[in-house]
Structure formats: structure tokens, C-alpha cells
C-alpha positions, 0 to 999 in steps of 0.5 A: 500500500505504501509503495502504491502511494509512492508510485502515485506521488511520483507521477506528480513530481514531473508536473510539480517540477514543470510548475515550479520552473514556470513559476520561477520563469514568470517571477524572473520575467516580471522582475526583469520587466520591472527592472527594465522599466526602472532602467528605462526611466533612469536612462530617460532621466539621464538623457534629460539631465545630459541634454540640460547639462549640454544646453547649460554648457553651451549657454556658459560658453556663449558668455565667455569670449576669446580674442581672434583676428576677427575680434572677440568671439564666444567659446561656443562659436569656436567650439562649434566652428573649429574644435569639433571639426578637428575632433576636440570639444571644450570641457572648461571655459578657461582663458586665454586658452580654453581646456579641451578634450579629444573626442576620440584620441588616436593611439600612439601607434596611429599617431606615428604611422599616420606621420610616417605615411604623410612624410613618405608622400611625394613632395614638390621640388620647391616649397609651395608659395601659397596654401593649397586651396583645398586645405585652406580651411584647415590651415586657417582654422575655418577663418579664425586664423589671420594669414599673410605671405612670408615665403622662405625656401630653406629646402633648396636655398644655399643660404638656408640654415644648416647645422653648426657649432656641434664641434664646439660643445666644449666651448659652449658649456662655458658660455653665459646663458645670454650668449647661448640664448642669443644664438636663437632669438636674443633675449627670447632665447634665454627663456629656455635656460630660465625655464630649465633653471626653474624646473631643474633637470637633475639626472633626467633624460630628455629629447630635443625636437629640431635643432640646428645649433646645440644651444638648447642641448647645452642649456639642458646639460648645464641645468642638470640633464644626464642625457639628451637625444636630438631629433633632427632632419640633418645628420649631426656630428657630435663632439667626441667627449659629449657622446656619452651624454648627447646623441641624435637620430633622424625623424623617420628613424625615430618614428619607425622605432617609436615603441623603444622611446614610448613613455621613456623621457623625463622632458622634451624641448622644442624651440622655434621648430614646431611652428614650422611643421607642415608648412613646407618651408624646410621641404617637409610635407604640407600638413595643416596639423603638422604641429598638432601631430608633433604634440601628440608624438611628444605626449606619447614619448614623455613619461606621465608628469614629464615636462615639455619646454615649448618655445614658439611665437605667441600672439593672436592666431595667424599664419605667415605662410610659409615662414611660421605660425603664430599661436593665440587662444584658438590654436593653443587650446589644441596644442595644449591638449593632454598637458597642464600649463605650469608657467611661461618664461621670458629671457628677462627674469628667471621667474615665470610669467602668467599667461594672461589674455592681455599679455598673449594678445599684447602685440598687433596682428602678426606681431608676436613674442617668443617665450618658453611655455612649460607644460606637464604631461597629464 
């Protein structure tokens, strides 16, 4: 009798099992629907908040004005008409240089491979005398950069600048900073030495981007640097007794071997070099963002927290084609991406200056001053 009851009960087990599974599935479905509804509401609220924040940001950017050759324009106008077209977006309405984020930052491999691809393109025999019409918007930041002509052919001219003084390094280490800086832009050139003295380089290794005369390298050594690598288009013959501290490499070889150098340098220096990148003056490829590519390359090879000593013309945004660019509020924002500004140095004092709008735009259009900006890699 007992066995018969067990047999009858056993027949109900599959039914009960199926019923239990159905109950569990139904319960989970109901919970999932509730959760989906809740998440949908949360997502909807988040979208509303994001849209409200976006509207508020645009309104805030409309209230902040930056100086251009066209006069004062809102940061919102620059954000929409310049930065977004170049893949950036303002995240903080700082002045005189707005703070940007890159919407989709390329990886270091992409940065170097793109540079190499551009550098290997066929180049004209003589540097072009005018900006290519199809690239004009990019060169002139969609008309927020002034332009006039100043043509220089340093590719073919016998009078073009050539490397020199690399066999005089033992003499140069005895020179005062005024004589070293005088090899570049007189008093402005001394700004590199003053910046390095303020931000000492003791025991650090660094890289110099572009160097015809080794006054920057010597300035670094005199302020404590242990080793300096120079990236230069010309072959450099370094004095024998300095080869344990100084070396050089061609840009193409540096790019091909970028992984060796990625994140290894404590500091980088460029004075009167980057502003020429992409203008063709030295036979380099025509590239509207040649200078910005250089900044991305430098960001890749610096250690986090590494210093960049950057000397180029500061003023209101302009291009004197093909001589150089002048950096104002608009282009500086893209150049400074990924870095924190620490100070600006002149040759007149060893203390840093504040980079105010008044000082940056103190010269008339096409006027500039050549100071050293010190940036820290974020």
C-alpha cells in the first residue's frame, strides 16, 4: 500500500517540477520587466539631465569670449566652428586658452604611422608659395586664423640654415646663458635656460625636437640633464667627449622605432621648430596639423608628469605662410591638449610669467613674442 502511494506521488513530481520552473520563469520575467522599466526611466532621466547639462554648457560658453583676428568671439562659436571639426570639444571655459578634450584620441601607434605615411608622400621640388586651396580651411582654422605671405625656401636655398657649432660643445658649456640664448632669438632665447633653471633637470633624460645649433642641448646639460637625444632632419656630428651624454637620430628613424622611446623621457624641448611643421618651408610635407601631430608624438614619448619646454611665437592666431605660425587662444587650446600649463618664461627674469589674455594678445596682428611655455604631461 505504501509503495502504491509512492508510485502515485511520483507521477506528480514531473508536473510539480514543470510548475515550479514556470513559476520561477514568470517571477524572473516580471522582475526583469520591472527592472527594465526602472532602467528605462533612469536612462530617460539621464538623457534629460545630459541634454540640460549640454544646453547649460553651451549657454556658459556663449558668455565667455576669446580674442581672434576677427575680434572677440564666444567659446561656443569656436567650439562649434573649429574644435569639433578637428575632433576636440571644450570641457572648461578657461582663458586665454580654453581646456579641451579629444573626442576620440588616436593611439600612439596611429599617431606615428599616420606621420610616417604623410612624410613618405611625394613632395614638390620647391616649397609651395601659397596654401593649397583645398586645405585652406584647415590651415586657417575655418577663418579664425589671420594669414599673410612670408615665403622662405630653406629646402633648396644655399643660404638656408644648416647645422653648426656641434664641434664646439666644449666651448659652449662655458658660455653665459645670454650668449647661448642669443644664438636663437636674443633675449627670447634665454627663456629656455630660465625655464630649465626653474624646473631643474637633475639626472633626467630628455629629447630635443629640431635643432640646428646645440644651444638648447647645452642649456639642458648645464641645468642638470644626464642625457639628451636630438631629433633632427640633418645628420649631426657630435663632439667626441659629449657622446656619452648627447646623441641624435633622424625623424623617420625615430618614428619607425617609436615603441623603444614610448613613455621613456623625463622632458622634451622644442624651440622655434614646431611652428614650422607642415608648412613646407624646410621641404617637409604640407600638413595643416603638422604641429598638432608633433604634440601628440611628444605626449606619447614623455613619461606621465614629464615636462615639455615649448618655445614658439605667441600672439593672436595667424599664419605667415610659409615662414611660421603664430599661436593665440584658438590654436593653443589644441596644442595644449593632454598637458597642464605650469608657467611661461621670458629671457628677462628667471621667474615665470602668467599667461594672461592681455599679455598673449599684447602685440598687433602678426606681431608676436617668443617665450618658453612649460607644460606637464597629464
